[in-house]
KETORVO-609195 format. One record per residue (C-alpha): y, z, x. Coordinates in steps of 0.1 Angstrom, whole numbers, padded with zeros to 4 digits, always signed. Each point is the difference from the previous one (the first is absolute). Layout:
// KETORVO-609195
YZX/...
// end
This chain:
// KETORVO-609195
-0199-0228+0255/+0014-0007-0034/-0012+0034-0014/+0015+0017+0030/+0034-0017-0005/+0003+0008-0037/-0012+0035+0006/+0027+0007+0025/+0025-0015-0024/-0014+0022-0027/+0004+0031+0022/+0036-0007+0007/+0007-0009-0036/-0016+0034-0010/+0023+0018+0023/+0032-0017-0013/-0012+0002-0036/-0007+0038+0002/+0035+0007+0012/+0021-0020-0024/-0020-0029-0014/+0002-0036+0011/-0034-0004+0016/-0005-0033-0018/+0027-0014+0022/-0025+0003+0029/-0034-0004-0014/+0005-0029-0024/+0016-0023+0026/-0028+0010+0024/-0027-0010-0025/+0017-0033-0008/+0004-0008+0037/-0036+0009+0008/-0015-0018-0030/+0024-0029-0007/-0024-0020-0022/-0011+0029-0022/+0012+0002-0036/+0032+0022-0002/-0014+0021-0028/-0030+0009+0021/+0022+0011+0029/+0022+0020-0024/-0031+0017-0015/-0014+0008+0034/+0034+0015+0010/-0002+0023-0030/-0036+0010+0009/+0014+0015+0032/+0034+0012-0011/-0013+0022-0029/-0020+0022+0025/+0030+0006+0022/+0023+0009-0029/-0026+0023-0015/-0005+0017+0033/+0037+0004+0005/+0003+0015-0034/-0027+0026+0009/+0016+0008+0034/+0035+0004-0015/-0013+0021-0028/-0012+0026+0025/+0035+0003+0016/+0025-0010-0026/+0006+0015-0035/-0013-0027-0022/+0013+0003-0036/-0033-0009-0016/+0012+0007-0036/+0024-0029+0003/-0019-0022+0025/-0033-0003-0017/+0015-0014-0033/+0022-0022+0022/-0031-0013+0019/-0017-0008-0033/+0032-0018-0012/+0001-0019+0033/-0036-0011-0004/+0007-0012-0035/+0032-0017+0011/-0018-0018+0028/-0027-0013-0023/+0027-0013-0025/+0018-0016+0029/-0031-0017+0013/-0008-0013-0035/+0036-0012-0004/-0001-0020+0032/-0028-0021-0015/+0024-0009-0028/+0034-0002+0018/+0009-0015+0034/+0016+0028+0021/+0016-0024+0025/+0035+0006-0016/-0001+0034+0018/-0003-0014+0035/+0037-0008+0003/+0012+0031-0017/-0021+0025+0019/+0018-0002+0034/+0033+0008-0016/-0015+0030-0019/-0014+0013+0032/+0034-0005+0018/+0016+0021-0027/-0026+0027+0004/+0005+0000+0038/+0038+0002-0002/-0001+0028-0025/-0024+0020+0022/+0021-0005+0031/+0032+0010-0018/-0015+0031-0016/-0010+0016+0033/-0009+0034-0016/-0022-0016-0027/-0036+0011+0004/+0007+0026+0027/-0006+0030-0023/-0027+0005-0026/+0017+0009-0033/-0019-0013-0030/+0024-0008-0029/-0025+0005-0028/-0027+0025-0009/-0031+0000-0023/-0002-0027-0026/+0033-0016+0009/-0012-0006+0036/-0034-0013-0013/+0018-0025-0023/+0024-0011+0027/-0028-0004+0026/-0022-0019-0025/+0029-0023-0008/+0004-0008+0037/-0038-0005+0003/-0002-0023-0030/+0029-0022+0011/-0008-0003+0037/-0037-0002-0007/+0007-0030-0022/+0021-0016+0027/-0028+0007+0026/-0026-0017-0022/+0023-0029-0010/+0016-0007+0034/-0005+0027+0026/+0021-0001+0032/+0019+0032+0006/-0016+0020-0027/-0007+0030+0023/+0036+0000+0011/+0012-0001-0036/-0021+0030-0008/+0014+0020+0029/+0036-0010-0009/-0005+0009-0036/-0014+0034+0007/+0028+0008+0024/+0029-0014-0021/-0012+0008-0035/-0022+0030+0004/+0018+0018+0028/-0029+0001+0025/+0005-0001+0037/-0014-0030+0019/-0031+0019+0011/-0009+0011-0035/+0009-0034-0014/-0023-0017+0025/-0028+0024-0008/+0004-0005-0037/+0002-0038+0003/-0035+0000+0017/-0016+0012-0032/+0018-0028-0019/-0011-0026+0026/-0036+0012-0003/+0001-0004-0038/+0016-0035+0001/-0023-0011+0029/-0030+0011-0020/+0009-0020-0031/+0007-0031+0022/-0033+0005+0019/-0020+0002-0033/+0015-0033-0012/-0006-0017+0034/-0036+0013+0000/-0008-0012-0035/+0013-0034+0010/-0021+0000+0032/+0030+0000+0023/-0010+0027+0026/-0018-0006+0033/-0021+0032+0001/-0013-0007+0035/+0035+0006+0012/+0008+0028-0024/-0018+0028+0019/+0013-0005+0035/+0035-0007-0013/-0001+0031-0023/-0011+0023+0030/+0028-0014+0021/+0025+0004-0028/-0010+0036-0005/+0004+0006+0038/+0034-0015-0001/+0009+0021-0030/-0010+0032+0018/+0024-0009+0029/+0028-0009-0024/-0003+0031-0022/+0000+0022+0031/+0032-0016+0013/+0017+0004-0034/-0010+0036-0004/+0009+0008+0036/+0035-0016-0001/+0009+0005-0036/+0024-0016-0025/+0024-0014+0027/-0027-0019+0017/-0013-0014-0033/+0035-0011-0009/+0003-0021+0032/-0035-0015-0006/+0011-0008-0036/+0031-0018+0013/-0021-0019+0026/-0026-0011-0026/+0027-0011-0026/+0018-0020+0028/-0033-0017+0008/-0006-0007-0037/+0034-0016-0003/-0008-0024+0028/-0034-0008-0014/+0011-0005-0036/+0030-0020+0011/-0022-0023+0020/-0025-0004-0029/+0028-0006-0025/+0023-0023+0018/-0017-0015+0031/-0036-0005-0008/
// end
């Protein structure tokens, strides 16, 4: 029964995550509720063992339908992986709890900006080309990758917003590009959790299969309905993140 419950949660998380990120909002609480006495690091590592397959599959599906700007995205993914590793190391030296109270306000600002700029992300008009785009994308990957390794909540949404606002992508292309970034940062985190023995591999396989199934559903929805649909999903996920991070920062 426990495997069934977390696998269903993993499928739903994969669907949401493939559209605009934020799958951790679903799967992590489900794992903590199902296994309340388990070490938190083990549950977080097990979450990564499922999420990486869904994001990798979403990257593959999007790449068949969306023009992926590989010359910029591959260096950015490498930078994201490096940033995530640096962030994970930094969190062993510095307590990240100071971010808990600041994060909800940052997300509120992001939400308001996206609501006000109604045309933002509706058309795909990349601002940079060639080396300039690679440098800009890699800078985003390094910075948000570091945040993902150091603290984490909302990293997928930050990737989408950065690609839309800074690089000029529409929401569909930004979401597709962010999946590659999420795959890289999830990989580095999974390696660290695995080396520390914090992954339950008996749950990894069914959760991974369910996550990929959810990712298939989500990518089909995103590709069918386009940038407008992804924008609304983005707003919904950011709103949920605001509620979750505000609760964690001020009420828990």
